[in-house]
ROMARBA-235112 format. One record per atom (N, C-alpha, C): residue in one letter; x, y, z. Coordinates in steps of 0.02 Angstrom, whole numbers, plus 50000, padded with zeros to 5 digits. Each point is the difference from the previous one (the first is absolute). Layout:
N
aXYZ/...
END
This chain:
593
m498004784550008/m499685003549942/m499395004150024/g499895000150065/g499415003450027/g499924999050073/n499505003250027/n499864999950069/n499544994050019/f500124996850057/f499564994650023/f499465003450040/i499425001449964/i499425003550029/i499394995650000/l499694999050055/l499374996650008/l499495005050024/k499404999949968/k499475004350018/k499314996149992/l499625001350054/l499324996850005/l499515005449995/d499655000349940/d499455004649998/d499364995549989/a499435003449986/a499354995950000/a499994994749944/l500305002149940/l499994995349945/l500474993750015/s500605001650029/s500464994450018/s499664995750056/a499665003050050/a499724996450055/a499424995549978/f499655002049949/f499444995549975/f500294993949971/f500515000849955/f500324994049968/f500404995850052/l500285003450049/l500404996350049/l499514995750043/f499415002350014/f499484996350034/f499844993649961/l499905000549934/l499834994149961/l500584995049999/i500645002649995/i500584995449998/i500054996350067/l499945003050055/l500044996850065/l499454995250014/l499375001849981/l499444995750012/l500054993649958/l500105000549934/l499994994649959/l500634995450009/s500585003350017/s500634995950011/s499874995650060/f499655002650049/f499884995850062/f499504994049981/l499455001849969/l499514994949984/l500274994649952/t500375001949948/t500254995449955/t500574995750032/a500385003050043/a500514996050035/a499714995050044/l499455001750037/l499654995250043/l499714994149958/y499725001849942/y499714995049954/y500574995449972/g500565003149989/g500564995949967/g500334995150048/t499955001250067/t500274995350048/t499724993249994/q499354999449982/q499694993349990/q499974998149929/y499975005149954/y499994998149930/y500624996949972/l500575002350022/l500644997049979/l500164993650041/d500254995149967/d500194993850034/d500774999750012/p500255000650059/p500725000050015/p500364993649982/s499584994749992/s500324993549985/s500164999449927/e499705004749957/e500114999449928/e500565004549980/k500135005550035/k500485005349978/k500255003850062/k500645002050001/k500245004350052/k499725006549992/l499695002750055/l499605006349998/l500345005950027/g500634999050028/g500375005950026/g500125005349945/p500264998249942/p500085005349949/p499335003449977/h499484996150001/h499325002649976/h499835005850051/w500014998150064/w499795005450049/w500495005950004/f500634998749983/f500495005750000/f499755004849942/w499874997649943/w499795004149942/w499315003150016/f499574996450038/f499355002650014/f500055006050045/h500424999550050/h500075006050048/h500365005549965/l500504998649954/l500345004849962/l499515004049954/l499574996149969/l499485003749958/l499575004550042/t499784997650057/t499605004550042/t500435006450022/a500634998950016/a500385005950023/a500115004549940/s500154997349942/s500135004249939/s499365004249981/m499434996650004/m499405003549983/m499865005950051/m500144998650062/m499935005350052/m500505005749983/l500604998449978/l500505005149983/l499785003449938/v499684997349954/v499785003449939/v499505005550016/v499484998450044/v499505004850012/v500245005550048/c500524998950038/c500275004550047/c500605004149974/s500254998549943/s500595003649971/s499805006749981/a500475004550015/a499875007449977/a500625002249963/n500344995549966/n500565001549959/n499984995449940/a500165002449942/a499894996349941/a500524994049995/v500625001050021/v500454994549994/v499844994650051/l499815001850060/l499764995250050/l499374996149978/f499575003849964/f499394997049974/f500164994649948/l500485001949956/l500204995149947/l500364993750027/a500385001350050/a500354994450037/a499534995250032/a499485003150033/a499494995850033/a499554996649949/w499885003549942/w499614996949943/w500344993949974/e500685000549993/e500364994549972/e500034994050047/l500055001650066/l500014994950050/l499364996550004/m499425003849991/m499334997249999/m499924995249940/s500255002149942/s499934995449940/s500424993650007/l500645000450028/l500414994550008/l499744994950051/s499735002550060/s499754995650048/s499364996749979/s499565003449961/s499404996949976/s500164994849946/y500505001049961/y500214995349951/y500194993150036/f500385000350049/f500174993750036/f499424996750036/l499495003950013/l499404997150027/l499594996649946/v500025002749937/v499614997449947/v500274993149976/v500704999550004/v500344993849977/v500154995250058/l499574999950049/l500094994950053/l500034992949973/d499524998349955/d500004993649970/d500395000049938/h500625001550002/h500465001249938/h500124993349965/d499814994250027/d500124994049968/d499614999349934/h499445004249996/h499544999549941/h500245005549952/k500054998249936/k500195004349947/k499535006049996/e499364999250004/e499555005749992/e500065004950054/v500174997850060/v500155004750057/v500645004049985/r500514996949976/r500625003649983/r499855005249945/r499624998349953/r499825004249943/r499575005950026/a499544998850045/a499595005750025/a500425004450041/g500484997250043/g500415004350039/g500485004449954/l500284997249946/l500425004049958/l499615005749968/l499384998249977/l499585005049966/l499865006150047/y499814998150062/y499895005050051/y500655004250013/l500594997050004/l500615003650013/l500165004749940/v499934997749939/v500105004349944/v499525005849998/a499364998550011/a499515005650002/a500145005050055/s500214997850057/s500155004550057/s500585004649984/h500514997449965/h500565004049985/h499925004949941/i499544998249952/i499805004649950/i499625005950034/g499574998450047/g499685005450037/g500475004350037/l500504996650035/l500535004050037/l500405004749954/a500094998249938/a500355004449956/a499605006349984/f499384999549993/f499555005649988/f499985004650063/l499934996650059/l500005003850061/l500635003550014/t500584997349982/t500635002950012/t500055006549955/f499814999349938/f499975006049955/f499545005250031/f499424997950026/f499485005050026/f500335003750059/f500264996450050/f500275003650061/f500635003449985/f500444997849961/f500625003649988/f499865006249958/s499564999849952/s499785005649961/s499715005350047/l499564997650043/l499655004450050/l500545003050048/g500444996150021/g500525002550046/g500465005349970/e500164998549934/e500455005149967/e499665006949995/q499344999849989/q499655006249992/q499855003750069/a499934995550050/a499815002650068/a500655001850039/g500574997749979/g500635001550036/g500154995250055/g499694994450003/g500094995250053/g499514994249997/f500134994950038/f499544994049996/f499514999150056/d500005004950048/d499534999850053/d499295001349977/f499524996750024/f499295001449978/f499795007250015/d500235002850056/d499855007150012/d500235004749948/q500564998449966/q500265004049945/q499564999449941/f499684994249988/f499544999249944/f499375004250009/l499865001450062/l499355003850019/l500155007250011/q500605002649987/q500105007150013/q499575004349954/p499745005250029/p499555004649959/p500375003549946/g499685000649944/g500335003749942/g500434995549959/l500054993450013/l500404995749961/l499684998749929/a500355002349948/a499714999349932/a500344994449969/l499664994349984/l500284994249966/l500005001349925/s500554997949969/s500075001349927/s499534995749959/n499914993550018/n499564995949957/n499634995550049/p499475002450034/p499644995850052/p499644994149966/t499755001049940/t499684994549968/t500424993849988/l500645001049980/l500484994749994/l500104996550067/l500075004250052/l500064996950069/l499444996250021/f499375002549983/f499404996550016/f499984993149967/l500174999849934/l499984993849964/l500524995250027/c500555002450021/c500524995150029/c499734997750064/a499695004050043/a499714997650061/a499434995049989/l499605001349946/l499434995649985/l500264993049982/v500505000149958/v500274993549977/v500394996250056/g500415004050039/g500384996850050/g499574997250058/f499535004050022/f499524997450053/f499474995549973/g499845001149935/g499474996249971/g500204993049991/i500654998449987/i500264993249994/i499934996350068/k500135003350054/k499954996750062/k499274999250022/a499585004749979/a499284999650015/a499634994849958/g500284998549935/g499674995449961/g499525003149951/l500105006149978/l499585003249953/l500124996949930/v499454998849959/v500074998249933/v500335005549960/p500504998649957/p500254993449982/p500634997650038/f500105003050058/f500624998250042/f499864994350048/h499464996749993/h499734994950050/h500264993549987/v500404998449949/v500114993249975/v500344995850059/w500365003150042/w500354996050053/w499514997750054/l499465003650006/l499564998750060/l499654993449999/p499664998249943/p499684993449997/p500484994249999/e500625001349991/e500494994550004/e500284999250072/a500165005750033/a500314999950064/a499494997850057/h499405002349996/h499524998350053/h499894992450003/p499824996849946/p499894992750008/p500604996250023/a500635002349981/a500624996450020/a500165001050073/a499835005850032/a500195001750070/a499544995450046/p500274998750060/p499554997550054/p499395004350012/s499424997350018/s499405003650004/s500035006050046/h500354999350059/h500035005950046/h500435005249971/v500484998049960/v500435005149962/v499555003749948/s499644996049964/s499535002849949/s499535004850032/a499754998450060/a499565004650035/a500355006550021/l500614999650020/l500395005750019/l500175004249941/m500204996849941/m500165003849941/m499405003349971/s499444996749996/s499425003449970/s499715004950047/g500014998550065/g499715004750046/g500375005950014/v500684999849999/v500425005750019/v500545001749949/l500354994849975/l500625001749959/l499805003649937/i499524998149967/i499785003449935/i499715006950017/k499765001050061/k499785006750021/k500575004850008/m500614997650007/m500595004450004/m500045004249934/g499764996949948/g499975003649934/g499525005850005/i499414998650030/i499525005550013/i500265005350048/y500324998150053/y500285004850046/y500495004249965/g500484996949962/g500495003749962/g499735004949952/l499484997949963/l499675004549951/l499665005850034/v499654999050054/v499665005450037/v500575004750027/r500524997350031/r500545004250026/r500325003849943/a500094997049944/a500325003749944/a499595005749974/l499364999250001/l499515005349979/l500095006250047/t500154998950063/t500085005850043/t500615003949983/f500494997349964/f500605003249982/f499945004249937/l499514998249957/l499995002649932/l499545006249994/g499715002350049/g499615006449994/g499324999249971/q499715005349976/q499335000149969/q499984995549938/p499594994750001/p499954995249943/p499645002949943/p500204999249940/p499605001649940/p499454994849988/p499455001649965/p499474994949992/p500244993549964/t500525000349961/t500224993849966/t500214994750047/w500275001850056/w500234995050050/w499394996250023/g499485003650019/g499374997050025/g499704995749948/y499945002049938/y499734995949947/y500414993849987/l500675000450008/l500444994149990/l499904995250058/l499975002250061/l499894995550054/l499304996849996/l499505003749981/l499304997249997/l500024994649946/g500295001949940/g500014994749945/g500334993950021/a500625000750030/a500404994450020/a499624995850055/g499665003250045/g499614996350048/g499434996549973/a499665003049950/a499454996849967/a500204993849961/v500515000549964/v500284994549961/v500254994450045/s500375001850054/s500234994450047/s499434997150033/g499495003450020/g499444997350034/g499614995249959/i499835001949937/i499604995849953/i500404994149978/l500615001049978/l500404994349974/l500184995050059/g500155003150058/g500134995950059/g499484995350019/i499395002550005/i499454995350020/i499804995549946/l500075001649934/l499824995449946/l500544994449999/l500615001450013/l500514995050000/l499924995450065/a499765003250054/a499874996150060/a499464994749986/m499465002149968/m499474995449981/m500214994249959/a500505000949961/a500234994649955/a500474994950034/q500175001150063/q500524996050030/q499684993250031/q500424994949999/q499804993950032/q500374999250066/d500595003250006/d500424999950061/d499715005150049/l499864998150061/l499665004550046/l500465005750020/k500634999050011/k500445005550023/k500165004449939/r500054997549940/r500105004049941/r499375004449992/l499414997550010/l499415004049996/l500005005750049/l500204998750060/l500075005750051/l500535004849982/a500554997749967/a500515004649977/a499755004949946/y499604997549955/y499725004549949/y499505004350029/s499654997950052/s499525003950035/s500355006050036/s500634998650019/s500385005550029/s500165005349947/v500124998149943/v500095005049945/v499385003949990/e499374996750003/e499415003949994/e499935005250056/n500164998050061/n499895004850056/n500515005750001/i500594998449977/i500505005549992/i499745004749944/g499644997549950/g499705004449950/g499475004350031/i499564997550046/i499515003950031/i500325005350044/i500554998650034/i500335005350040/i500315005549955/t500304997849946/t500285004949954/t499515004149963/l499424997049987/l499415003849972/l499795005550049/a499954998350063/a499815004850048/a500505005750009/l500654998149997/l500505005350007/l499965004449936/g499844997249946/g499955004549937/g499405004950010/l499454997650028/l499465004750017/l500235005550046/g500404998050053/g500245005150046/g500435005049964/l500474997749956/l500405004449964/l499645004849955/l499444997449968/l499595004649959/l499665005350044/g499814998150061/g499715004750046/g500525005450016/l500624998650013/l500515004650009/l500135004349939/s500034996749941/s500125004149940/s499485005149984/y499374998150009/y499465004549985/y499735003950063/h500384999450052/h499805003950062/h499314998550025/l499884993350003/l499384997550027/l500194996050063/p499975003250058/p500274996850061/p499614993850020/l499335000149989/l499604993950020/l500174993949957/l500105001149936/l500214994549956/l500704997450021/a500455004750018/a500664997950020/a500014996150066/v499635002450046/v499994997050068/v499624993349996/l499514999549967/l499614993849993/l500394994749959/g500345002149949/g500414995549962/g500604997150040/f500375004250033/f500554997650041/f499764996150059/t499465002050035/t499724996050052/t499764993149977/g499654999649944/g499794993649978/g500604995449981/g500525003349966/g500584996049984/g500384997250056/l500135004250048/l500424998250059/l499574995250045/l499395001450006/l499574995250036/l499964993049968/h500015000349934/h500024993049965/h500694996850007/v500535003850013/v500624996850019/v499924995950062/l499675003250050/l499864996250065/l499574993949986/n499415000949966/n499554994949989/n500294994249959/h500385001649948/h500274994649962/h500534996350042/a500395003350041/a500484996750044/a499654995050044/l499395001450027/l499644996050045/l499744993749966/y499585001249945/y499654994249972/y500444996449952/k500465003049969/k500454995749954/k500454995950041/s500285002250054/s500374996250049/s499634994150025/l499345001250018/l499534994450019/l499934995049948/l499905002249939/l499884995149945/l500644995849983/f500595003050004/f500584996649987/f500174994950058/l499845001950060/l500064995350057/l499474994649994/g499425001549975/g499494994749989/g500224995349946/a500325002849946/a500284995649946/a500534995950028/g500415002450044/g500544996250033/g499714994150040/s499465001450035/s499654994850037/s499744994549957/v499725002249942/v499774995049953/v500544995649975/l500555003549981/l500614996149971/l500284995450052/k500065002050060/k500264995450055/k499514994850014/g499375001450000/g499504994750021/g499844995049943/t500115002249939/t499834995249941/t500604998049959/g500535003850004/g500604998549958/g499995002949931/t499515003549985/t499955003649932/t499655006850002/k500165003849949/k499685006649994/k499615000249931/e499984994449964/e499644999849940/e499224999350011/m499655005149983/m499294999950014/m499614994449965/s500254997749947/s499664994549963/s500024993450039/l500424999650050/l500064994050041/l499685000350068/l499705006150017/l499685001250065/l499255000349994/g499715000650056/g499315000450007/g499724997350068/g499465003050024/g499674997850062/g500425001050061/l500495004750000/l500445000550059/l499625003750058/i499455003149988/i499615003050055/i499834995050051/k499924993849982/k499794994650047/k500594997150040/t500604999449968/t500574997550036/t500445005450027/m499985005849973/m500375005950029/m499565005750011/p499604999750051/p499455005150009/p500305006850021/w500505000050041/w500285006250021/w500345003949940/t500374996149960/t500295003049943/t499485002749952/g499514995749987/g499445002049952/g499645006250023/l499865000350064/l499625006050025/l500395006149997/l500684999750019/l500405006050003/l500185002149923/f500094995149961/f500135001549927/f499385003649971/l499424997850019/l499345003349976/l499965006950020/v500225001550064/v500025007450024/v500465004049955/g500614997449989/g500475003649957/g499745001149929/s499644995049972/s499755000449933/s499455005049997/a499585000350052/a499455005250000/a500315007150007/a500555000550036/a500295006550012/a500365002349936/i500334995749965/i500335001949936/i499505001849945/c499394997050007/c499485001749949/c499645006650015/g500165003450059/g499725006350014/g499304999550026/l499814994350033/l499314999450027/l499955004150059/p499385003050016/p499895004350056/p500164996350068/l500115003950052/l500154998650069/l500764997150003/l500344999649946/l500714997949999/l500445005949972/n500674999550009/n500415005849992/n500105001849926/g499974994949954/g500075001749932/g499465004849973/f499404999550024/f499465004149978/f500175007650018/v500285001250056/v500115006850022/v500455004149952/s500604997149986/s500485003649959/s499735001149929/e499704994749971/e499705000149934/e499455005249997/f499625000450053/f499445004950003/f500295007350001/l500575001250038/l500325006749999/l500265001949931/i500264994549964/i500305001349934/i499445002249952/f499414996250004/f499435001649959/f499785007150018/l499975001650065/l499755006450023/l500435005849975/s500684998649997/s500445005649974/s499885001349930/a499864994849961/a499855001149927/a499365003749992/f499474998250034/f499365003549998/f500015006850020/h500415001950054/h500055006550024/h500375004449950/g500414996849957/g500365004249951/g499605002049940/f499394997049988/f499635001249940/f499755007449993/p499715002850055/p499675006949988/p500515005249980/q500604999550025/q500535005449988/q500504998149948/s499894995049957/s500504997249957/s499955003049927/s500555000249968/s499965001549928/s499854993749962/y499975000649933/y499814993949961/y500534994650005/g500635002049998/g500534994950004/g500004996550068/l499925003950053/l499964997150068/l499384995750008/m499425002149972/m499404996350003/m500044993149967/l500384999849943/l500084993749968/l500444995350042/a500505002850030/a500484996050044/a499604997450061/l499585004250029/l499604997550055/l499514994749981/l499675000749940/l499574994949979/l500364993149985/a500625001049976/a500424993949988/a500164997050068/a500145003950049/a500194997350066/a499404996350035/v499415003049989/v499394996750030/v499864993549964/g500035000049929/g499864994249962/g500544994450015/s500625001950004/s500524994950013/s499944997250067/l499845003950050/l499944997550069/l499394995450004/g499465002049969/g499404995449998/g500144993549966/l500375000149945/l500174994249962/l500474995450043/i500465003050032/i500484996050044/i499644996750056/g499535003850031/g499584997650054/g499564993649980/g499695000749940/g499624994449974/g500394993749986/l500565001249970/l500454994449984/l500284996850059/a500155004050052/a500274997350062/a499504995750033/i499355001549999/i499504995850031/i499964993649960/a500045000249934/a499964993649963/a500624995950013/c500585003150005/c500634996750011/c499994996250070/f499785003450052/f500074996850066/f499384995550012/t499455000949965/t499474995150003/t500274993349969/k500385000649949/k500314993949969/k500464996950054/v500435003550032/v500464997450049/v499674996550054/v499535003250035/v499624997050054/v499624994049977/g499665000749943/g499564994849976/g500414993949984/i500545000849964/i500404994149974/i500394996950060/v500325003750041/v500444997550051/v499644997550060/f499495003550022/f499704998650064/f499304996749997/l499635000949944/l499344997249994/l500024993949955/g499394996849991/g499994994249959/g500304994050031/k500254995349958/k500324993850025/k500745000149978/p500394996250038/p500724999749981/p500124997349929/r500405003249960/r500134998149931/r500564994949996/s500324998350051/s500534994850003/s500034996850068/e500254994350003/e500074996350062/e500625001950035/r499965003950053/r500575002050037/r499765001550074/t500484998650044/t499845001350068/t500095007850017/t499575002750042/t500015006650020/t500065001150074/q500345005450020/q500085001150076/q499965007050011/e499595001750051/e499955007550018/e500635002250038/c500115006349984/c500675003050026/c499955000650083/g500565001050029/g500025000550070/g499845007550023/w500025000750066/w499795006450027/w500525005649984/s500614998549994/s500515005149982/s499905002849931/m499674996249959/m499815002349930/m499285003150001/r499564997650046/r499335002749999/r499985007050033/l500395000750052/l499925006550036/l500165006349959/p500564999849958/p500115006049956/p499435000749952/m499754994849972/m499425000749952/m499425002950034/a499824997550061/a499405002350034/a500065007550021/f500665002150019/f500105007150016/f499895004249938/l500264998249942/l499945003649937/l499265000349978/a499644994450010/a499294999949982/a499605004950043/l500135000250065/l499685004650046/l500205007349985/a500655001049980/a500205006849981/a499625002349936/c499894995649955/c499615001849939/c499305002450018/l499724996350049/l499335001750024/l499985006650041/a500555001050039/a500025005650044/a500125006549960/v500434999749950/v500095006149956/v499345001749965/g499634994849977/g499385001449966/g499485003250046/i499944997850060/i499515002150047/i500195007150028/f500625000850021/f500235006050029/f500365004749951/s499814999449937/s500355004349949/s499945007550014/p499465002750025/p500015007250010/p500565002250047/v500104996150053/v500545001850050/v500694999249969/i500114994849962/i500644998449968/i500155005449946/i499535002149964/i500105005149947/i500195006550035/d499705001750053/d500215006150037/d500714999450023/l500224994150019/l500684999450021/l500495000449941/f499784999549937/f500395000349944/f500165007349980/s499705005050031/s500105006749981/s500735002149996/p500434998450054/p500715002349995/p500364996649941/v499824993849989/v500354996149948/v499835003349931/v499365001449985/v499785003149939/v500285007149994/a499995003450058/a500305007149999/a500714999849975/k500394995350024/k500704999649979/k500064998549926/a499564996049974/a500004998249929/a499845005349956/v499465004050018/v499715005249954/v500325006650017/g500375000850052/g500285006550016/g499535005150025/l499464997950035/l499495004550029/l500024999250075/p499805005250036/p499964999650074/p499484994450022/s500154997050055/s499584994550025/s499255002350012/f499915006150024/f499335002250011/f499605001149935/v500345001549947/v499665000949936/v499784993349973/v500464994750009/v499824993349979/v499434997250041/s500015001350068/s499484997750044/s499315003349979/a500015006149982/a499375003649977/a499764997349938/e500434998349951/e499764997149936/e499784993150010/l500234996550048/l499734993250010/l499414999850043/g499745005250024/g499425000350042/g499394996849969/s499815002249939/s499414997349967/s500084992649981/p500574997649972/p500044993049988/p499974996050061/i500265002250057/i499974996250061/i499264999650022/e499585005049993/e499294999650018/e499674994949953/s500164999849938/s499704995249954/s500174993150021/l500654998850015/l500214993350021/l499674998050063/t499915004750050/t499674998450059/t499294997649990/m499645003649954/m499314997749984/m499984993149964/l500494999149956/l500054993449966/l500164994350049/s500465001350043/s500184995150049/s499414997950047/l499565004950020/l499414998750037/l499524996149960/v499885001949938/v499514996549958/v500184992649989/f500664999349979/f500234993349983/f500044995550068/g500155003450056/g500014996350062/g499284997750015/l499525004249991/l499294998050013/l499824994149956/f500225000249933/f499834994449956/f500364993650023/f500605001150024/f500374993950025/f499664996850060/l499745004150047/l499694997750058/l499334996549980/m499645003149949/m499384996849977/m500134993149970/a500584999449960/a500144993549972/a500184995150054/l500345001750054/l500154995650053/l499354997850037/v499565004550012/v499374998050031/v499624995349956/l499935001449934/l499644995449957/l500354993249992/e500665000150000/e500364993549997/e499864996150063/s500015003250056/s499924996750066/s499274996949999/f499565004149974/f499274997650001/f499964994149953/r500335000149941/r499964994449951/r500274993650033/r500595000650033/r500344994450031/r499534997250058/w499675004350035/w499564997450051/w499414996349971/r499715002449941/r499444996849969/r500204993449973/v500594999849966/v500264993749970/v500134994650053/a500285002350058/a500174995450053/a499374996750031/s499445003649996/s499384997350026/s499614995749951/q500204999449938/q499654996049948/q500444994349982/p499684994349981/p500394994049978/p500335001849929/t500604998049993/t500375001449938/t500294993349973/s500145000149936/s500324994049968/s500485002849947/d500504995749989/d500525001749949/d499854996849934/a500135003949945/a499894997449934/a500575002649956/p500184996749948/p500545002149956/p499805006149965/t500525004249982/t499905006149964/t499784998349928/w499515003949970/w499784998949937/w500604999949949/g500094994949962/g500574999249956/g499845000449928/c499475003849980/c499835000849927/c499834993149970/a499644995850037/a499774993649975/a500534994749995/y500585001750023/y500544994350005/y499834995850057/v500044993549990/v499824995250047/v500544999750056/r500655000049978/r500524999850050/r500505005649985/p499855006250024/p500435005449990/p500664999150039/t500555002349970/t500674999350032/t500305007050008/p500565000650040/p500325006550008/p500235002749936/r500154996149947/r500235002849938/r499475003949966/m499384999350019/m499465003749966/m499895006750033/q500395001850049/q499955007050027/q500335004849952/y499885006550013/y500345005149969/y500744999850009/t500375001349954/t500755000750009/t500145007550006/a500605002050019/a500195006950002/a499945003049934/s500234996749949/s500015002749931/s499305000749973/s499534995150009/s499345000149975/s499615005850033/f500115001150063/f499665005450040/f500125007049966/t500635001049984/t500195006749974/t500015000449926/q499814994549962/q500065000249928/q499585005549969/p499405001850021/p499605005549968/p500385006650001/v500315001450055/v500345006450012/v500644999749957/m500374994349998/m500614999649958/m499835000749929/n499424997449975/n499845000649931/n499845007249982/f499705004050049/f499825006449984/f500665004449989/f500514998150042/f500645003949991/f500524996249960/r499784995549956/r500424996049964/r500515003749956/s499765005749972/s500475003849956/s500575003450040/l499875001050065/l500535003150043/l500444994350028/l499744994650027/l500354995050035/l500314995049954/r499674998649940/r500254995349955/r500194993250031/p499484996950025/p500114993350033/p500204994649950/r500434995450023/r500184994249957/r499614994150021/t499694996549950/t499594994250012/t500284993949972/q499984994450036/q500174993749978/q499474995150013/s499784996449951/s499444995450004/s500104993749959/h499764994450024/h499994993749963/h499274997350008/p499535001949955/p499314997850008/p499924992749992/p499464997350027/p499884992949996/p499894997649925/e500274994949977/e499934997749933/e499804992749997/g499554998549949/g499794993249990/g499414998450041/l499774994349989/l499364997250038/l500184999150074/f500584997250014/f500214998450069/f500615003750016/p500015006250010/p500605004350014/p500374997550060/s500675000049996/s500414997850059/s500105005550048/g499965006449978/g500125005450046/g500045006549965/s499935005250035/s500045006749969/s500225005250057/d500235005949979/d500215004950049/d499935006749969/y499955004950042/y499955007249980/y500345004150053/s500465004249977/s500355004650051/s500115006749967/t500085005150044/t500115006649976/t500585003050043/q500385004349966/q500565003350034/q499985007449980/t500005004650048/t499975006849986/t500685003250017/p500395001949950/p500635003350015/p499915007450018/d500535002350031/d500005007150020/d500155004449938/p499525003849974/p500115004149940/p500605004950006/a500035003250061/a500525005150009/a500714996549995/k500044994050028/k500634996350002/k500164997249929/d499514997049965/d500154997549939/d500095004749940/s499635005650006/s500005005049945/s500485005850013/l500205001350063/l500425005850010/l500674998150035/v499974996550054/v500634999050041/v500454994849963/l499734994649979/l500454994749974/l500295002549928/p499605002949958/p500315002449935/p500555005050016/f499895004850047/f500565004950016/f500554996650028/y499944995050045/y500564996250028/y500394996249943/r499634997049954/r500364996349947/r500415004949957/r499745005649982/r500405004849960/r500605002550040/f499895001450060/f500545002550046/f500544994450006/r499754993850009/r500504994350004/r500414999349937/d499675000449943/d500314999149934/d500495005349986/g499845006350026/g500505005349991/g500604999150041/l499924997650061/l500604998650043/l500414993849970/m499664995249975/m500334994249972/m500455001949943/a499805005549964/a500405002249941/a500685002650026/g500055001950060/g500665002550028/g500394995350039/r499824993249994/r500344995250043/r500694998649977/w500185002649938/w500704998749974/w500505003850046/i499745005150034/i500475003750044/i500274995650054/q499584995150025/q500224995450054/q500454994649967/q500635001550000/q500504995449971/q500154994350046/g499955000950067/g500204995050047/g500775000050012/r500325005249978/r500755000650008/r500155006050037/i500434999550051/i500175005450047/i500375005749962/q500334998149948/q500385005349960/q499495004649968/a499444997349973/a499545004249967/a499665004750047/y499864997550061/y499695004350053/y500455005550022/l500634998650005/l500525005050019/l500035005249947/l499944998149934/l500015004649943/l499415004450005/y499424997350017/y499365004250006/y500105005350055/i500314998150058/i500115004850054/i500485005049974/a500544998649965/a500485004749978/a499665005249951/l499614997249956/l499675004749945/l499515004450040/t499654997550048/t499515004350036/t500375005650038/l500584998450032/l500385005350034/l500285004949951/l500234997549944/l500245004649948/l499475005049976/a499384997049985/a499465004149980/a499845005250053/l499984998050060/l499875005050057/l500525005650001/f500614997949993/f500545004750001/f499965005249943/l499844997549940/l499955004649939/l499395004550010/s499424997250027/s499395004050009/s500175005750054/s500414998850050/s500145005150047/s500435005549971/l500394998449948/l500395005249968/l499585004649953/v499454996849973/v499575003649955/v499495004050039/v499694996850049/v499495003350038/v500305003150063/p499945006750011/p500355003150058/p499624998250065/
END
């Protein structure tokens, strides 16, 4: 049905680099994370390598049919990785949900590529890019690409599979899926935009709005989670929202012929793809180390792990600081560029564009603040304080530490050497925005100078902090010290149960957004003079899942159930259906020439 064409341009090479890097690191981690005595691992590694190969084929495909075949292979191989522990019902359910979502996305992508191929006269990507190609309904094609690729990326409201599949999969698979697999949706969307020509402003506004909603809702739902891996999964929804918001800014720059806005938007978005791949993979590997070392991922049962698992605690702290966008780490750089793109668009913008840019700045600021609160909760509850339950803990081995250490150093390196890395991004951004590389490099000149100055300033502050900390340690070492219990608010014998819980830490924020999140509360207060016990618990459902996805599914299911009478279970009835279908086709061929 088409030519087997592989092509490696700057955009493909960037995503190929991420695939190869994270596949190697997560595979190294998985060799010690998985226990061969519990399960046969041959099939698992077969699907792991097949997933890596299929993702490589996706980013190198230059033919629509080949792309769709690689996309399907990628979805199937990742499904078998998700359901490794298929003995558990929730794992099978998560795998089925992921498989259904993947094939719904594939249906939209099939319509997108085949409609594009019909109008272009072929399925080769070069035919989609031929000059003078006038598409009959580019907005419909854009919407199909947004839904098809948005499902894989985890955009709200298509994200419902993601918080189910990530906790069910082994941790190194979760790291690969969050670091690279969902980015295939971003790659596909950017690649599709290069086929559709000059974008109208509505596309940019739609991407910006979808990104803002995904970012805010994703981080709010992350704050409400008790499961560490589920929290990180919702955080991936948030970061996909930031990337999509940045791409929306870039599209608005192209629509309004503002090259600096376009270049900075796409640079910030694509750089955030790299940054999120690094620190989110680090965090998922850290969560896997916690799970293997303690036997649980429920934060309410953890605490004080920084003392018994110092390597994991330190490396997880680096990833948490990076995802919060703190200076000297990579998350700060991409978010700074996204802010910068919005600010640079103000002087030349119309009222509509100005409101969109204000919304982008406000949304990104809110997402950043909530992310700090979320990961302060994670680090504080899991690694600080005292253990909340009696369980043995064990630090992970070197095969698990080395990939985490490499990713932590990479987060620091990208933050420190960001001016050099952004300059290397010029060919990738040029491919995405359709501008020559020298134009992109010229537009990035001023932002690179600003980042250079910021890197120097923050570097000096960091060195000053190291000097002061060294001086403090020297002074403390020369003075007599004594240990004393932490002030416990006048309690004579404070216990670990008197510490903050994950729910109580985030309760003020959850109450502020109560009308949006609609948390469910269950409580049994103490009663009588000598109460026997009491409890209080909260559960925050996913509003997109409960209010949109599940009602639509139930109506669709009920509609299909109404036609179940067709399934007679008798071969004679099925033969009759075939005969009637052939007769209808024959009669239609007589009527329609």
